[in-house]
C-alpha positions in Angstrom: 94.0 115.1 83.7 91.9 113.6 86.2 92.7 114.0 90.0 92.3 115.1 93.6 94.1 117.6 95.5 94.2 118.0 99.1 95.0 121.0 101.1 94.3 122.5 105.0 96.5 119.9 106.9 98.6 121.0 109.9 98.9 120.8 113.6 96.2 122.1 116.3 95.7 121.7 119.9 92.6 119.5 121.1 89.6 121.0 120.8 90.4 122.8 118.0 89.5 123.2 114.2 90.8 122.4 110.8 89.1 122.5 107.4 90.6 120.0 104.5 89.6 121.1 101.1 90.0 118.4 97.9 89.8 120.0 94.9 88.6 117.7 92.2 89.8 118.2 88.2 88.4 116.4 85.5 84.9 114.6 85.2 85.4 112.5 88.9 83.1 115.2 90.6 79.3 114.8 90.5 80.2 111.2 88.7 80.9 109.0 91.9 81.3 109.1 95.6 84.0 111.2 97.0 85.4 110.6 100.8 87.9 111.4 103.1 89.8 108.5 104.4 92.6 108.6 107.0 95.6 106.4 108.0 96.9 106.7 111.6 100.9 105.2 112.0 100.2 101.2 112.5 96.6 101.5 111.8 94.6 100.5 108.6 93.2 103.2 107.0 89.5 104.2 107.7 86.6 105.7 106.1 85.9 109.1 107.7 83.3 110.8 105.7 81.6 110.3 101.9 79.1 111.9 99.8 77.5 110.7 96.8 77.2 112.3 93.6 73.6 113.1 94.5 74.6 114.5 97.7 74.0 112.1 100.3 76.3 112.2 103.1 77.4 109.4 105.7 80.1 109.5 108.4 81.7 107.2 110.6 80.8 106.7 114.0 83.9 107.9 115.3 83.8 111.6 113.7 79.8 112.2 113.7 78.8 115.5 115.4 82.5 116.8 115.1 82.9 116.7 111.5 81.1 117.8 108.7 81.7 117.1 104.5 80.4 119.2 102.3 80.7 120.4 98.7 81.2 123.3 96.4 79.4 122.2 93.1 80.7 125.0 91.1 84.0 125.2 92.2 84.5 121.3 92.5 85.7 121.4 95.7 84.8 118.6 98.5 85.4 119.9 102.2 86.0 118.4 105.6 85.1 120.6 108.8 86.9 119.1 111.4 85.9 120.7 114.8 86.7 119.4 118.5 89.9 117.6 117.2 91.1 115.0 119.5 94.5 113.3 119.6 93.2 110.0 118.0 92.2 112.0 115.2 96.2 112.4 114.2 96.6 111.0 110.8 97.0 111.6 107.0 93.9 112.3 105.4 93.0 111.5 101.8 90.5 112.4 99.5 89.6 109.7 97.2 86.8 108.5 94.8 87.5 104.7 95.3 84.7 103.8 92.5 86.3 106.0 90.1 88.0 103.7 86.8 89.6 100.4 87.9 92.0 101.6 90.8 89.9 104.1 92.2 91.4 108.0 92.6 93.5 108.8 95.4 94.9 112.1 96.5 98.5 112.8 97.5 97.2 113.0 101.1 97.3 115.9 104.0 98.9 115.4 107.4 96.6 116.3 110.7 98.3 116.2 113.7 96.4 117.0 117.2 98.4 117.6 120.4 97.1 116.7 123.6 
């Protein structure tokens, strides 16, 4: 079964750090771009960071310099290290491969809450 499973969310104070993990099963890892997306209450979902199958990385302007996406190829895991977190980073974070199949592949999401 092809799936993406996130973990690592939680509650942290502003200025703190969290690391999210995305375990990819099946053949999605290394085949298509995998990224982290987030959706805050009342807002549209937005891209946070992506890594292509060739390892090319891109970040949203709002997180550049604070967040780092990386991947562990042997373990088929994609990470999002989030430093200097701000209250506006509060959202549900999703690991996703939007180009997988007809509808894309999305994880179940993990809540990140940053208190001020």
